[in-house]
N, CA, C and O of each residue as an XYZ file, in Angstrom:
1028
protein
N      82.332     91.804     42.322
C      81.662     90.541     42.630
C      81.442     89.759     41.336
O      81.087     90.343     40.312
N      81.652     88.435     41.376
C      81.526     87.624     40.178
C      80.064     87.512     39.750
O      79.145     87.739     40.537
N      79.879     87.153     38.472
C      78.533     86.984     37.940
C      77.798     85.875     38.686
O      76.610     86.000     38.981
N      78.518     84.773     38.995
C      77.888     83.670     39.717
C      77.405     84.113     41.098
O      76.313     83.746     41.530
N      78.234     84.906     41.785
C      77.853     85.391     43.114
C      76.648     86.312     43.026
O      75.743     86.239     43.858
N      76.634     87.180     42.020
C      75.491     88.074     41.833
C      74.212     87.276     41.558
O      73.151     87.561     42.114
N      74.339     86.274     40.689
C      73.181     85.445     40.385
C      72.675     84.708     41.606
O      71.467     84.587     41.808
N      73.605     84.206     42.431
C      73.223     83.495     43.649
C      72.511     84.417     44.627
O      71.436     84.085     45.126
N      73.108     85.577     44.904
C      72.539     86.498     45.896
C      71.187     87.028     45.439
O      70.240     87.084     46.224
N      71.093     87.420     44.161
C      69.839     87.989     43.660
C      68.721     86.952     43.646
O      67.594     87.251     44.038
N      69.026     85.729     43.194
C      67.980     84.693     43.163
C      67.612     84.256     44.569
O      66.461     83.896     44.816
N      68.568     84.278     45.505
C      68.246     83.969     46.901
C      67.316     85.029     47.487
O      66.348     84.706     48.177
N      67.619     86.298     47.205
C      66.765     87.383     47.701
C      65.349     87.260     47.141
O      64.367     87.444     47.860
N      65.258     86.942     45.841
C      63.938     86.769     45.234
C      63.206     85.588     45.864
O      62.007     85.664     46.133
N      63.937     84.492     46.100
C      63.326     83.320     46.697
C      62.843     83.559     48.113
O      61.800     83.038     48.506
N      63.584     84.337     48.883
C      63.197     84.615     50.268
C      61.926     85.440     50.365
O      61.301     85.493     51.425
N      61.537     86.081     49.278
C      60.288     86.846     49.292
C      59.071     85.951     49.489
O      58.006     86.433     49.877
N      59.217     84.637     49.224
C      58.112     83.738     49.530
C      57.849     83.722     51.036
O      56.702     83.657     51.477
N      58.945     83.783     51.827
C      58.794     83.845     53.271
C      58.197     85.158     53.729
O      57.382     85.189     54.651
N      58.603     86.247     53.084
C      58.035     87.555     53.419
C      56.525     87.548     53.176
O      55.751     88.037     53.998
N      56.123     86.992     52.048
C      54.706     86.931     51.736
C      53.920     86.063     52.699
O      52.737     86.305     52.937
N      54.585     85.036     53.262
C      53.901     84.104     54.173
C      53.837     84.607     55.609
O      53.182     83.979     56.441
N      54.494     85.717     55.926
C      54.539     86.213     57.307
C      53.172     86.376     57.970
O      53.048     86.075     59.157
N      52.135     86.839     57.256
C      50.857     87.040     57.930
C      50.305     85.795     58.626
O      49.579     85.916     59.612
N      50.640     84.595     58.126
C      50.065     83.400     58.758
C      50.615     83.192     60.166
O      49.973     82.540     60.990
N      51.803     83.744     60.451
C      52.356     83.617     61.796
C      51.525     84.379     62.817
O      51.556     84.073     64.009
N      50.792     85.363     62.347
C      49.986     86.192     63.243
C      48.500     85.882     63.123
O      47.649     86.638     63.593
N      48.206     84.752     62.482
C      46.825     84.315     62.388
C      45.998     85.063     61.374
O      44.773     84.942     61.362
N      46.642     85.832     60.526
C      45.904     86.619     59.537
C      45.733     85.821     58.236
O      46.613     85.058     57.838
N      44.617     86.010     57.610
C      44.362     85.400     56.316
C      43.858     86.472     55.353
O      43.510     87.581     55.759
N      43.826     86.121     54.084
C      43.290     87.038     53.081
C      42.114     86.365     52.400
O      42.038     85.138     52.344
N      41.206     87.164     51.889
C      40.050     86.627     51.185
C      40.487     85.980     49.877
O      41.542     86.297     49.329
N      39.660     85.073     49.393
C      39.951     84.439     48.112
C      40.031     85.486     47.013
O      40.855     85.371     46.106
N      39.180     86.512     47.084
C      39.190     87.567     46.072
C      40.518     88.304     46.056
O      41.076     88.561     44.989
N      41.033     88.651     47.247
C      42.317     89.347     47.331
C      43.455     88.452     46.879
O      44.383     88.899     46.206
N      43.374     87.170     47.259
C      44.426     86.237     46.869
C      44.471     86.072     45.349
O      45.553     86.045     44.763
N      43.315     85.962     44.711
C      43.283     85.833     43.254
C      43.817     87.095     42.579
O      44.476     87.016     41.543
N      43.533     88.253     43.166
C      44.053     89.507     42.612
C      45.576     89.535     42.695
O      46.246     89.946     41.748
N      46.126     89.095     43.839
C      47.577     89.089     44.016
C      48.249     88.075     43.093
O      49.324     88.337     42.555
N      47.611     86.917     42.913
C      48.175     85.932     42.000
C      48.109     86.433     40.557
O      49.007     86.156     39.761
N      47.047     87.171     40.218
C      46.989     87.791     38.895
C      48.115     88.791     38.702
O      48.717     88.866     37.631
N      48.396     89.563     39.753
C      49.522     90.489     39.737
C      50.824     89.730     39.488
O      51.660     90.161     38.695
N      50.988     88.593     40.174
C      52.191     87.777     39.992
C      52.318     87.311     38.549
O      53.410     87.329     37.982
N      51.198     86.893     37.952
C      51.229     86.447     36.563
C      51.640     87.580     35.631
O      52.400     87.366     34.687
N      51.136     88.789     35.897
C      51.504     89.936     35.065
C      52.986     90.257     35.152
O      53.626     90.554     34.144
N      53.534     90.196     36.372
C      54.968     90.440     36.560
C      55.786     89.429     35.760
O      56.726     89.798     35.057
N      55.418     88.143     35.874
C      56.163     87.098     35.175
C      56.026     87.233     33.660
O      56.992     87.025     32.926
N      54.829     87.581     33.195
C      54.620     87.716     31.755
C      55.462     88.861     31.196
O      56.104     88.719     30.155
N      55.456     89.991     31.892
C      56.252     91.130     31.453
C      57.735     90.795     31.485
O      58.468     91.124     30.552
N      58.184     90.139     32.562
C      59.591     89.767     32.679
C      59.991     88.811     31.563
O      61.106     88.891     31.048
N      59.096     87.915     31.190
C      59.409     86.951     30.130
C      59.753     87.655     28.822
O      60.678     87.251     28.117
N      59.001     88.714     28.498
C      59.229     89.390     27.227
C      60.303     90.473     27.321
O      61.244     90.481     26.527
N      60.169     91.390     28.289
C      61.068     92.537     28.343
C      62.454     92.193     28.881
O      63.439     92.825     28.498
N      62.541     91.197     29.768
C      63.832     90.889     30.389
C      64.471     89.615     29.857
O      65.642     89.355     30.129
N      63.717     88.815     29.100
C      64.266     87.547     28.626
C      64.195     87.410     27.102
O      65.227     87.257     26.449
N      63.005     87.461     26.541
C      62.875     87.197     25.105
C      63.532     88.287     24.265
O      64.327     87.983     23.376
N      63.213     89.544     24.532
C      63.796     90.629     23.721
C      65.317     90.708     23.857
O      65.997     90.828     22.838
N      65.890     90.647     25.084
C      67.352     90.600     25.183
C      67.944     89.365     24.504
O      69.045     89.427     23.957
N      67.218     88.238     24.538
C      67.702     87.036     23.864
C      67.763     87.217     22.356
O      68.721     86.792     21.709
N      66.744     87.847     21.802
C      66.747     88.118     20.359
C      67.880     89.073     19.998
O      68.562     88.872     18.993
N      68.085     90.102     20.804
C      69.178     91.049     20.549
C      70.530     90.343     20.594
O      71.393     90.593     19.753
N      70.715     89.448     21.593
C      71.989     88.736     21.720
C      72.223     87.820     20.529
O      73.340     87.748     20.016
N      71.190     87.123     20.082
C      71.340     86.232     18.934
C      71.594     87.012     17.649
O      72.380     86.581     16.805
N      70.941     88.141     17.500
C      71.157     88.971     16.307
C      72.586     89.490     16.259
O      73.194     89.536     15.190
N      73.127     89.882     17.409
C      74.510     90.356     17.447
C      75.490     89.230     17.132
O      76.522     89.456     16.499
N      75.160     88.008     17.580
C      76.062     86.880     17.361
C      76.055     86.418     15.910
O      77.108     86.106     15.354
N      74.875     86.370     15.291
C      74.747     85.739     13.965
C      74.405     86.732     12.854
O      74.337     86.363     11.682
N      74.194     87.982     13.228
C      73.910     89.025     12.236
C      72.731     88.653     11.344
O      72.759     88.872     10.133
N      71.693     88.087     11.961
C      70.509     87.686     11.204
C      69.286     87.822     12.104
O      69.200     87.170     13.145
N      68.350     88.663     11.704
C      67.120     88.831     12.485
C      66.283     87.562     12.438
O      65.711     87.158     13.451
N      66.207     86.923     11.257
C      65.416     85.701     11.116
C      65.960     84.592     12.012
O      65.195     83.930     12.713
N      67.276     84.385     11.992
C      67.880     83.345     12.823
C      67.678     83.650     14.306
O      67.427     82.748     15.105
N      67.790     84.913     14.660
C      67.579     85.302     16.059
C      66.155     84.971     16.499
O      65.945     84.464     17.601
N      65.178     85.259     15.638
C      63.781     84.970     15.972
C      63.542     83.469     16.075
O      62.807     83.011     16.949
N      64.170     82.698     15.173
C      64.015     81.243     15.211
C      64.636     80.652     16.473
O      64.070     79.734     17.066
N      65.787     81.164     16.890
C      66.431     80.690     18.121
C      65.552     80.995     19.323
O      65.370     80.155     20.204
N      65.004     82.219     19.350
C      64.126     82.596     20.458
C      62.888     81.703     20.500
O      62.491     81.232     21.565
N      62.290     81.478     19.351
C      61.095     80.640     19.309
C      61.375     79.209     19.743
O      60.597     78.608     20.484
N      62.493     78.672     19.273
C      62.856     77.306     19.651
C      63.167     77.213     21.142
O      62.769     76.258     21.809
N      63.883     78.216     21.662
C      64.212     78.220     23.094
C      62.964     78.308     23.958
O      62.871     77.634     24.983
N      61.996     79.141     23.548
C      60.743     79.251     24.295
C      60.019     77.903     24.315
O      59.535     77.460     25.356
N      59.955     77.260     23.146
C      59.280     75.967     23.068
C      59.974     74.928     23.947
O      59.304     74.147     24.624
N      61.305     74.909     23.944
C      62.043     73.951     24.769
C      61.795     74.186     26.256
O      61.647     73.234     27.022
N      61.749     75.456     26.663
C      61.484     75.772     28.069
C      60.110     75.300     28.500
O      59.952     74.725     29.577
N      59.110     75.544     27.655
C      57.749     75.111     27.977
C      57.650     73.596     28.028
O      57.001     73.042     28.915
N      58.291     72.923     27.078
C      58.261     71.454     27.053
C      58.951     70.869     28.280
O      58.497     69.866     28.832
N      60.047     71.492     28.707
C      60.775     70.992     29.874
C      59.917     71.048     31.129
O      59.872     70.083     31.892
N      59.227     72.183     31.356
C      58.372     72.293     32.546
C      57.158     71.384     32.410
O      56.704     70.811     33.400
N      56.624     71.243     31.197
C      55.498     70.330     30.985
C      55.900     68.900     31.326
O      55.108     68.147     31.893
N      57.133     68.527     30.981
C      57.616     67.176     31.307
C      57.733     66.992     32.809
O      57.356     65.946     33.339
N      58.250     67.996     33.498
C      58.308     67.928     34.958
C      56.903     67.805     35.544
O      56.658     67.014     36.455
N      55.996     68.598     35.005
C      54.626     68.596     35.492
C      53.966     67.237     35.304
O      53.126     66.822     36.102
N      54.360     66.553     34.236
C      53.758     65.265     33.913
C      54.338     64.126     34.734
O      53.611     63.209     35.116
N      55.637     64.168     35.012
C      56.315     63.002     35.569
C      56.703     63.126     37.041
O      56.928     62.115     37.707
N      56.785     64.372     37.559
C      57.121     64.531     38.975
C      55.832     64.568     39.778
O      54.967     65.401     39.505
N      55.678     63.683     40.768
C      54.451     63.710     41.571
C      54.320     65.031     42.320
O      55.264     65.480     42.970
N      53.157     65.647     42.227
C      52.928     66.901     42.922
C      51.438     67.119     43.048
O      50.647     66.412     42.424
N      51.055     68.081     43.839
C      49.641     68.332     44.072
C      49.354     69.816     44.022
O      50.012     70.608     44.697
N      48.364     70.195     43.217
C      47.926     71.581     43.163
C      46.939     71.827     44.292
O      46.226     70.916     44.714
N      46.902     73.049     44.774
C      46.069     73.345     45.922
C      44.579     73.216     45.604
O      43.782     72.950     46.504
N      44.197     73.397     44.359
C      42.791     73.312     43.987
C      42.552     72.145     43.035
O      41.627     71.359     43.239
N      43.378     72.025     41.998
C      43.138     71.019     40.970
C      43.412     69.605     41.463
O      42.901     68.639     40.895
N      44.211     69.477     42.511
C      44.490     68.157     43.052
C      45.778     67.563     42.527
O      46.652     68.275     42.033
N      45.886     66.253     42.637
C      47.139     65.543     42.361
C      47.351     65.361     40.872
O      46.410     65.076     40.132
N      48.593     65.526     40.435
C      48.984     65.315     39.050
C      50.324     64.613     39.026
O      50.970     64.436     40.058
N      50.737     64.210     37.819
C      52.047     63.598     37.668
C      51.998     62.108     37.896
O      50.934     61.490     37.854
N      53.186     61.526     38.141
C      53.289     60.094     38.351
C      52.547     59.675     39.609
O      52.198     60.523     40.432
N      52.301     58.383     39.771
C      51.620     57.857     40.945
C      52.391     58.233     42.197
O      53.590     57.977     42.304
N      51.686     58.846     43.148
C      52.378     59.389     44.315
C      51.680     59.022     45.620
O      51.781     59.758     46.601
N      50.969     57.884     45.646
C      50.200     57.536     46.838
C      51.087     57.318     48.048
O      50.661     57.548     49.179
N      52.328     56.873     47.820
C      53.205     56.557     48.940
C      53.906     57.787     49.503
O      54.562     57.701     50.541
N      53.778     58.931     48.833
C      54.471     60.123     49.286
C      53.616     60.908     50.268
O      52.400     61.016     50.113
N      54.287     61.461     51.294
C      53.567     62.313     52.237
C      53.039     63.539     51.496
O      53.674     64.036     50.566
N      51.875     64.020     51.918
C      51.251     65.141     51.212
C      52.122     66.384     51.232
O      52.115     67.161     50.277
N      52.876     66.581     52.311
C      53.724     67.768     52.387
C      54.731     67.798     51.244
O      55.046     68.867     50.722
N      55.248     66.608     50.847
C      56.232     66.569     49.760
C      55.577     66.816     48.412
O      56.223     67.312     47.489
N      54.308     66.477     48.290
C      53.612     66.792     47.052
C      53.505     68.304     46.876
O      53.671     68.819     45.770
N      53.227     69.007     47.963
C      53.197     70.465     47.901
C      54.578     71.023     47.567
O      54.714     71.915     46.729
N      55.602     70.485     48.234
C      56.956     70.978     47.992
C      57.358     70.768     46.536
O      57.950     71.659     45.925
N      57.046     69.604     45.975
C      57.370     69.340     44.574
C      56.648     70.314     43.643
O      57.226     70.795     42.668
N      55.378     70.601     43.951
C      54.615     71.511     43.098
C      55.263     72.882     43.047
O      55.420     73.453     41.968
N      55.642     73.418     44.199
C      56.240     74.749     44.236
C      57.660     74.733     43.664
O      58.112     75.725     43.093
N      58.356     73.611     43.819
C      59.678     73.493     43.209
C      59.596     73.623     41.700
O      60.422     74.291     41.079
N      58.584     72.974     41.104
C      58.391     73.073     39.659
C      58.205     74.534     39.253
O      58.664     74.953     38.191
N      57.532     75.301     40.103
C      57.288     76.710     39.794
C      58.537     77.563     39.977
O      58.859     78.391     39.124
N      59.239     77.361     41.087
C      60.283     78.303     41.490
C      61.634     78.079     40.824
O      62.406     79.025     40.669
N      61.930     76.855     40.432
C      63.242     76.604     39.833
C      63.479     77.422     38.565
O      64.521     78.069     38.456
N      62.547     77.419     37.595
C      62.799     78.235     36.394
C      62.849     79.732     36.677
O      63.488     80.485     35.942
N      62.168     80.168     37.752
C      62.239     81.586     38.105
C      63.647     81.950     38.562
O      64.197     82.970     38.146
N      64.226     81.110     39.419
C      65.607     81.339     39.834
C      66.565     81.260     38.660
O      67.514     82.039     38.565
N      66.310     80.315     37.771
C      67.148     80.172     36.586
C      67.091     81.434     35.732
O      68.105     81.866     35.182
N      65.900     82.024     35.625
C      65.757     83.247     34.829
C      66.615     84.370     35.401
O      67.260     85.099     34.648
N      66.631     84.517     36.731
C      67.468     85.542     37.354
C      68.944     85.275     37.069
O      69.692     86.186     36.716
N      69.353     84.018     37.225
C      70.750     83.667     36.966
C      71.162     83.916     35.535
O      72.255     84.418     35.272
N      70.285     83.564     34.608
C      70.572     83.801     33.184
C      70.692     85.293     32.916
O      71.543     85.728     32.142
N      69.825     86.080     33.569
C      69.893     87.532     33.390
C      71.237     88.092     33.791
O      71.782     88.948     33.095
N      71.788     87.621     34.911
C      73.108     88.077     35.337
C      74.215     87.428     34.510
O      75.240     88.053     34.238
N      74.006     86.180     34.113
C      75.049     85.467     33.381
C      75.403     86.104     32.066
O      76.518     85.936     31.571
N      74.463     86.837     31.488
C      74.760     87.532     30.241
C      75.617     88.766     30.416
O      75.992     89.405     29.433
N      75.939     89.118     31.669
C      76.785     90.272     31.938
C      76.029     91.573     32.093
O      76.633     92.616     32.344
N      74.706     91.529     31.946
C      73.884     92.733     32.077
C      73.314     92.772     33.491
O      72.270     92.178     33.761
N      73.997     93.466     34.384
C      73.589     93.497     35.787
C      72.230     94.161     35.950
O      71.417     93.706     36.755
N      71.968     95.235     35.195
C      70.683     95.921     35.294
C      69.540     94.987     34.913
O      68.490     94.998     35.556
N      69.736     94.180     33.874
C      68.708     93.232     33.461
C      68.480     92.190     34.548
O      67.339     91.830     34.836
N      69.566     91.704     35.156
C      69.435     90.738     36.239
C      68.707     91.317     37.437
O      67.901     90.636     38.071
N      68.993     92.580     37.749
C      68.335     93.232     38.891
C      66.840     93.406     38.647
O      66.033     93.183     39.549
N      66.470     93.801     37.440
C      65.045     93.981     37.152
C      64.311     92.651     37.215
O      63.178     92.587     37.691
N      64.951     91.587     36.735
C      64.343     90.261     36.828
C      64.178     89.838     38.280
O      63.121     89.345     38.673
N      65.238     90.035     39.083
C      65.178     89.644     40.491
C      64.091     90.424     41.224
O      63.358     89.861     42.036
N      63.988     91.728     40.933
C      62.960     92.543     41.579
C      61.562     92.083     41.189
O      60.684     91.956     42.041
N      61.362     91.836     39.913
C      60.051     91.412     39.444
C      59.646     90.057     39.986
O      58.512     89.876     40.430
N      60.563     89.107     39.954
C      60.251     87.766     40.448
C      60.071     87.787     41.960
O      59.234     87.059     42.494
N      60.849     88.613     42.654
C      60.653     88.761     44.093
C      59.274     89.299     44.410
O      58.627     88.840     45.351
N      58.815     90.279     43.623
C      57.476     90.838     43.815
C      56.398     89.777     43.639
O      55.434     89.740     44.403
N      56.550     88.922     42.648
C      55.523     87.911     42.434
C      55.648     86.755     43.411
O      54.678     86.027     43.621
N      56.819     86.564     44.017
C      56.978     85.482     44.992
C      56.220     85.748     46.287
O      55.798     84.809     46.962
N      56.043     87.023     46.639
C      55.368     87.346     47.895
C      53.928     86.831     47.923
O      53.579     86.103     48.852
N      53.074     87.174     46.950
C      51.724     86.604     46.984
C      51.708     85.092     46.813
O      50.828     84.417     47.346
N      52.679     84.553     46.072
C      52.756     83.091     45.926
C      53.063     82.439     47.271
O      52.471     81.416     47.617
N      53.993     83.032     48.035
C      54.315     82.502     49.358
C      53.116     82.537     50.288
O      52.883     81.601     51.053
N      52.354     83.631     50.217
C      51.154     83.733     51.042
C      50.141     82.672     50.633
O      49.512     82.052     51.491
N      49.978     82.461     49.336
C      49.032     81.452     48.862
C      49.416     80.063     49.357
O      48.557     79.279     49.761
N      50.722     79.764     49.322
C      51.202     78.468     49.798
C      50.905     78.302     51.284
O      50.375     77.275     51.707
N      51.248     79.311     52.070
C      51.068     79.225     53.520
C      49.594     79.101     53.893
O      49.232     78.306     54.760
N      48.746     79.888     53.236
C      47.312     79.832     53.527
C      46.748     78.464     53.155
O      45.939     77.902     53.894
N      47.171     77.930     52.015
C      46.698     76.611     51.594
C      47.128     75.536     52.591
O      46.347     74.645     52.923
N      48.371     75.622     53.067
C      48.843     74.645     54.047
C      48.081     74.762     55.359
O      47.771     73.751     55.988
N      47.776     75.991     55.777
C      46.959     76.172     56.982
C      45.591     75.519     56.787
O      45.038     74.927     57.714
N      45.057     75.634     55.577
C      43.779     75.020     55.285
C      43.826     73.499     55.329
O      42.809     72.843     55.551
N      45.036     72.937     55.112
C      45.222     71.497     55.184
C      45.531     71.022     56.605
O      45.743     69.831     56.831
N      45.555     71.951     57.556
C      45.734     71.567     58.954
C      47.125     71.759     59.513
O      47.380     71.384     60.657
N      48.043     72.337     58.733
C      49.401     72.560     59.241
C      49.414     73.732     60.214
O      48.644     74.681     60.073
N      50.299     73.650     61.199
C      50.428     74.725     62.173
C      50.987     75.983     61.508
O      51.581     75.923     60.432
N      50.781     77.127     62.176
C      51.233     78.403     61.608
C      52.713     78.386     61.283
O      53.123     78.747     60.180
N      53.518     77.959     62.260
C      54.965     77.967     62.060
C      55.366     77.023     60.943
O      56.221     77.358     60.123
N      54.758     75.851     60.902
C      55.079     74.889     59.844
C      54.713     75.434     58.472
O      55.479     75.304     57.517
N      53.523     76.053     58.379
C      53.095     76.610     57.098
C      54.050     77.700     56.631
O      54.389     77.773     55.450
N      54.486     78.551     57.566
C      55.417     79.612     57.202
C      56.756     79.044     56.749
O      57.296     79.467     55.727
N      57.295     78.088     57.502
C      58.614     77.539     57.177
C      58.613     76.777     55.862
O      59.587     76.824     55.111
N      57.523     76.077     55.585
C      57.444     75.360     54.312
C      57.380     76.349     53.151
O      58.046     76.165     52.133
N      56.572     77.403     53.311
C      56.502     78.428     52.263
C      57.865     79.069     52.043
O      58.272     79.300     50.904
N      58.570     79.357     53.138
C      59.911     79.925     53.028
C      60.854     78.972     52.313
O      61.632     79.386     51.454
N      60.781     77.690     52.671
C      61.692     76.698     52.087
C      61.471     76.524     50.597
O      62.417     76.249     49.860
N      60.216     76.681     50.136
C      59.966     76.495     48.708
C      60.704     77.526     47.860
O      61.005     77.270     46.695
N      60.996     78.692     48.440
C      61.734     79.708     47.693
C      63.219     79.438     47.620
O      63.918     80.049     46.812
N      63.721     78.520     48.459
C      65.162     78.290     48.508
C      65.680     77.461     47.339
O      66.890     77.278     47.202
N      64.779     76.958     46.494
C      65.221     76.290     45.272
C      65.670     77.313     44.237
O      66.408     76.976     43.311
N      65.231     78.555     44.385
C      65.548     79.570     43.371
C      67.040     79.862     43.246
O      67.527     79.982     42.122
N      67.805     79.985     44.365
C      69.241     80.202     44.171
C      69.948     79.033     43.486
O      70.975     79.229     42.836
N      69.408     77.816     43.625
C      69.986     76.681     42.887
C      69.818     76.908     41.392
O      70.766     76.767     40.620
N      68.598     77.261     40.993
C      68.371     77.587     39.589
C      69.166     78.799     39.149
O      69.630     78.865     38.011
N      69.329     79.778     40.064
C      70.089     80.979     39.734
C      71.539     80.678     39.408
O      72.077     81.190     38.427
N      72.168     79.855     40.220
C      73.580     79.501     39.997
C      73.721     78.704     38.706
O      74.624     78.967     37.913
N      72.839     77.733     38.488
C      72.923     76.923     37.270
C      72.705     77.770     36.020
O      73.400     77.601     35.018
N      71.733     78.685     36.085
C      71.475     79.547     34.936
C      72.640     80.467     34.627
O      73.026     80.622     33.469
N      73.204     81.083     35.673
C      74.342     81.982     35.474
C      75.555     81.227     34.957
O      76.262     81.712     34.073
N      75.801     80.033     35.510
C      76.960     79.238     35.092
C      76.833     78.802     33.642
O      77.811     78.827     32.894
N      75.620     78.397     33.239
C      75.423     77.889     31.883
C      75.731     78.947     30.838
O      76.470     78.690     29.888
N      75.166     80.138     31.010
C      75.361     81.162     29.985
C      76.716     81.847     30.105
O      77.144     82.536     29.179
N      77.405     81.662     31.252
C      78.750     82.223     31.393
C      79.783     81.398     30.644
O      80.863     81.891     30.319
N      79.448     80.132     30.368
C      80.388     79.246     29.679
C      80.637     79.720     28.262
O      81.776     79.735     27.794
N      79.573     80.105     27.582
C      79.699     80.533     26.187
C      78.633     81.567     25.876
O      77.478     81.424     26.277
N      79.026     82.604     25.161
C      78.056     83.637     24.785
C      76.986     83.086     23.849
O      75.897     83.651     23.739
N      77.303     81.976     23.173
C      76.331     81.378     22.259
C      75.175     80.724     23.007
O      74.114     80.498     22.426
N      75.367     80.419     24.290
C      74.289     79.838     25.085
C      73.333     80.892     25.631
O      72.225     80.564     26.056
N      73.754     82.158     25.623
C      72.947     83.213     26.239
C      71.564     83.341     25.621
O      70.582     83.292     26.361
N      71.424     83.504     24.282
C      70.072     83.645     23.737
C      69.205     82.422     23.986
O      68.000     82.543     24.210
N      69.821     81.236     23.946
C      69.076     80.016     24.230
C      68.607     79.990     25.686
O      67.460     79.645     25.972
N      69.504     80.357     26.598
C      69.155     80.353     28.019
C      68.057     81.347     28.342
O      67.150     81.035     29.114
N      68.123     82.538     27.766
C      67.095     83.557     28.004
C      65.732     83.094     27.492
O      64.723     83.226     28.183
N      65.713     82.551     26.278
C      64.452     82.100     25.694
C      63.906     80.886     26.443
O      62.697     80.779     26.651
N      64.786     79.972     26.848
C      64.368     78.779     27.596
C      63.701     79.180     28.909
O      62.640     78.661     29.256
N      64.330     80.108     29.637
C      63.757     80.574     30.903
C      62.403     81.236     30.673
O      61.476     81.051     31.461
N      62.289     82.011     29.589
C      61.011     82.658     29.281
C      59.931     81.628     28.987
O      58.805     81.753     29.467
N      60.265     80.617     28.205
C      59.292     79.576     27.889
C      58.806     78.849     29.127
O      57.621     78.539     29.247
N      59.727     78.574     30.055
C      59.346     77.910     31.304
C      58.381     78.772     32.100
O      57.398     78.268     32.644
N      58.655     80.070     32.170
C      57.794     80.968     32.940
C      56.429     81.136     32.273
O      55.408     81.176     32.960
N      56.400     81.234     30.949
C      55.135     81.395     30.243
C      54.256     80.163     30.449
O      53.043     80.287     30.616
N      54.857     78.987     30.436
C      54.090     77.763     30.695
C      53.448     77.814     32.075
O      52.275     77.475     32.226
N      54.204     78.233     33.077
C      53.682     78.303     34.445
C      52.527     79.301     34.537
O      51.523     79.042     35.201
N      52.680     80.438     33.865
C      51.627     81.457     33.879
C      50.329     80.892     33.317
O      49.266     81.035     33.923
N      50.422     80.247     32.151
C      49.230     79.767     31.467
C      48.648     78.515     32.107
O      47.429     78.383     32.216
N      49.510     77.595     32.529
C      49.043     76.302     33.016
C      48.666     76.309     34.492
O      47.803     75.543     34.921
N      49.317     77.179     35.273
C      49.130     77.137     36.714
C      48.433     78.383     37.272
O      47.372     78.282     37.889
N      49.028     79.546     37.051
C      48.585     80.721     37.797
C      47.239     81.240     37.309
O      46.313     81.404     38.104
N      47.120     81.501     36.006
C      45.876     82.083     35.504
C      44.662     81.179     35.759
O      43.630     81.678     36.209
N      44.746     79.866     35.488
C      43.578     79.025     35.810
C      43.181     79.089     37.282
O      41.992     79.087     37.600
N      44.163     79.147     38.184
C      43.852     79.216     39.612
C      43.095     80.502     39.954
O      42.203     80.488     40.802
N      43.447     81.608     39.298
C      42.818     82.890     39.633
C      41.416     83.026     39.060
O      40.679     83.932     39.450
N      41.027     82.137     38.132
C      39.724     82.262     37.462
C      38.714     81.226     37.946
O      37.617     81.133     37.396
N      39.064     80.458     38.951
C      38.190     79.357     39.374
C      37.029     79.809     40.253
O      36.037     79.093     40.381
N      37.142     80.988     40.858
C      36.166     81.376     41.872
C      35.366     82.619     41.489
O      34.780     83.275     42.349
N      35.344     82.941     40.189
C      34.550     84.067     39.741
C      35.197     85.418     39.944
O      34.516     86.441     39.880
N      36.500     85.445     40.189
C      37.205     86.708     40.415
C      38.090     87.078     39.227
O      39.103     87.757     39.390
N      37.707     86.632     38.042
C      38.564     86.845     36.878
C      38.771     88.326     36.552
O      39.826     88.699     36.039
N      37.775     89.176     36.844
C      37.957     90.598     36.562
C      39.052     91.202     37.439
O      39.907     91.942     36.953
N      39.021     90.883     38.727
C      40.055     91.384     39.629
C      41.413     90.762     39.285
O      42.437     91.443     39.327
N      41.417     89.478     38.949
C      42.671     88.824     38.593
C      43.277     89.457     37.341
O      44.490     89.645     37.256
N      42.426     89.780     36.380
C      42.914     90.411     35.150
C      43.434     91.816     35.435
O      44.433     92.241     34.855
N      42.757     92.534     36.325
C      43.249     93.854     36.731
C      44.614     93.734     37.392
O      45.519     94.524     37.120
N      44.755     92.734     38.268
C      46.045     92.502     38.910
C      47.118     92.159     37.901
O      48.244     92.648     37.992
N      46.766     91.307     36.925
C      47.725     90.939     35.885
C      48.197     92.165     35.111
O      49.391     92.329     34.857
N      47.259     93.017     34.743
C      47.610     94.230     33.994
C      48.531     95.132     34.815
O      49.513     95.667     34.300
N      48.202     95.294     36.106
C      49.030     96.138     36.971
C      50.430     95.554     37.128
O      51.416     96.290     37.100
N      50.520     94.241     37.293
C      51.825     93.600     37.438
C      52.661     93.729     36.180
O      53.868     93.964     36.245
N      52.009     93.572     35.028
C      52.739     93.701     33.766
C      53.285     95.116     33.601
O      54.437     95.300     33.208
N      52.455     96.116     33.901
C      52.894     97.509     33.749
C      54.032     97.830     34.706
O      55.015     98.458     34.314
N      53.902     97.398     35.976
C      54.954     97.673     36.953
C      56.271     97.049     36.544
O      57.315     97.696     36.629
N      56.240     95.790     36.096
C      57.476     95.122     35.702
C      58.064     95.778     34.463
O      59.286     95.867     34.341
N      57.226     96.239     33.542
C      57.719     96.943     32.363
C      58.449     98.216     32.764
O      59.514     98.530     32.233
N      57.854     98.956     33.723
C      58.492    100.189     34.189
C      59.816     99.878     34.871
O      60.803    100.581     34.655
N      59.847     98.831     35.693
C      61.093     98.430     36.358
C      62.159     98.088     35.330
O      63.312     98.502     35.456
N      61.764     97.327     34.309
C      62.740     96.903     33.303
C      63.284     98.098     32.528
O      64.490     98.204     32.304
N      62.392     98.995     32.121
C      62.825    100.168     31.344
C      63.690    101.079     32.206
O      64.687    101.624     31.732
N      63.310    101.245     33.476
C      64.041    102.142     34.367
C      65.413    101.591     34.739
O      66.413    102.307     34.705
N      65.447    100.292     35.100
C      66.716     99.692     35.540
C      67.586     99.303     34.347
O      68.813     99.278     34.451
N      66.951     99.001     33.220
C      67.716     98.533     32.069
C      68.212     99.637     31.191
O      68.872     99.377     30.185
């Protein structure tokens, strides 16, 4: 199977986990805010671990092999991380979207239906995640791509549930809330294909692509997920979840890689 096909299938599988996580809303079940914050903390830990063990460190290794310089490899990784964070920050600033708690951000969006503001918000989150999976496969390291897909899929489940529950709170029907949560994950295979294609073009793009994807994910962790988990006094549980997610993803990466 080609690298592009692997990147597409793996990022699609990871994206569909948002629908798996949203399944409880179809049966009228909800979770407490405390449990939701714990699960989102777990998601942040998975993403943080994946950023370093599956993206930044392999990116530094790839750059060192290409240029035979540890200093240059570190500088490339640092620059790529900064570019990834700046890119998502620019999207966050200019694309109209709405956070479930913090409210509306970005460009003026009064004319847009609220449902599209939610969709845009989750798109900003999920696209770099899919790209990270694609970049992982695009470098030719299938084990690294699999560990990334598994980790991101794990964190997509609580995110999908959070989306569906928030939409139910806004008055959407069960089926609509589930389908919207499912649809938000379908942007990930788009990012997966683009990420795999980009780094497949030239091996010199691989360290940049890995670091860029890591920077995008780190921005999301710090700017979006962690603040959301600390708003309701559940920071201890959220931090416990983050630690557990980081450890699990580290074990997955070491075992599969």
